[in-house]
Steps between C-alpha positions, in 0.01 A plus 500: 500500500520873565874514488489336153241772403225235451189630674172346602281487186792489254495231234807267506597281204631166605698265273417144612814324611576273792819667613657854515847634567596644841355839559235486229136578574268203463145403549511238771210274615495447877219292650273568199556873483734677257721790596785698347836467675872532427643152509836405648617139497761382750623147572217325678261800503303749295444860626207702363560869554222754486579838342337674798718527814183488714476122433755237604665256261350158462749217545443145388747220568528144374216392735242743365624598153227282345244757631613754239483489123651753252229582250719725282720807462371851504612644169301827478230698670242759403449771757199729508552875499445618859 
């Protein structure tokens, strides 16, 4: 999440909720692992966008949307002084 200024080792506060608005950063469970992504919902698909251009977007359509679960919305983060 480097473009969102969230760095490895930062603490992110997540408000538990099952849905987020388009463009919000959310904790998303994918195949048992949780990641932070910007969420965009389109008819018939969900796009999870990393905040690092070195990684591609993750696209889920009606056939595989059940593989993802929104855990909650990122509402704040605590960054260490570097």
